[in-house]
N, C-alpha and C positions, 0 to 999 in steps of 0.2 A: 474535548468532549470525552475522550477515552479515560481521562484521569480525574475529571472534576464532576462527573455524574456517575450513575450506576451503569452507564453504557459499557464501560470497560469490563466490568464484572460480568455483564450479560454476554458480551462478545467472547470473553475467555471461556465461559461455560459452553457457548455454542461450538467453539473450536474444540473443546474437550469432547463434547458429545459426538462431533463429526469423526473423531478418532476411533470410536467404538461402534458406530452405527453407519453402515455404508449407505443406506437409503437417506438418512439424515444428511450425511456428508454431501451427497449429490444435490439434495434440495438446498443446502446451505450455499454450495458453490453457485447454483443457478439463481437463487433469490437474493443473496447477499454479496458474494464476491464478484460475480459476473458484472453486475451493474456498476460497481465501484471501479473495476478495471476498465470498463467501457468508457466511463466518464474521464478517467485519467488518460486513456488512449485518445479521446477527442481533444483534450487539452494539448497533448503532445503533438498530435497531427496538425493542430492549428499553428503551433510554434514552428513546425517544419514548413508549413505552407507560407508562413511569413518570413522564412529564411533565418529564423532565430536559432533553430536547432539543426543539427546535421541531417541531411536527407537520407543517410544510410543507416539510421538508428534501428536497432533491433528492439522494437517497441515492447515485446513481451519481456525481454530481459530488463529493460528500463523500468517497466512497471513492477517486476519482481524486486528490483533493486530499491525502489521507493518503498514498497509495502513490507518487504522482508524485515528490515530493521525495526519497523513499527510493531509488527506482530511479535517479533522476538522480545522486544522490551516489554510489551504488554503481557506476554505469557510468563516470562522469567523474572521480571521485575528486578533485574540486576543493576539497572541504571534508570535515571529519570526519563520519562516520556513527556517532555515539556517543550516550551517555546524555543529554548536554546538548542535543544536536540533537533527540533524541526528545522531551524535555520541552518544548522551545520549540515544536516542531511541534504537539504536543498542545494546548498553551496557545493557540497561534495558531488552530488549527481550532476549538477549543471556543468561542472568542469569537463565531464566526458561527453556532454550532449551538445554543447555550443557549436554553432556553425563556424 
């Protein structure tokens, strides 16, 4: 969705605005980032509860590790943000999270 619709361009603009407007940055974190992080946290907690993921995971670090490369590629456009990247990212992150 970030590369095949105008969503990526919009998100890039929102991130840019958040760098120069502190009140916008706070609203962006509360209304956009927070809910996405919460959804990811729920998925990870379910995996931990099922015994699929390590019980000692630092969930904040894992969430940053998942989203960081996505935002980096979205903003800098130095490499594709595509299905192949998504698969490699998941495989990479899972190595450190598996129970």
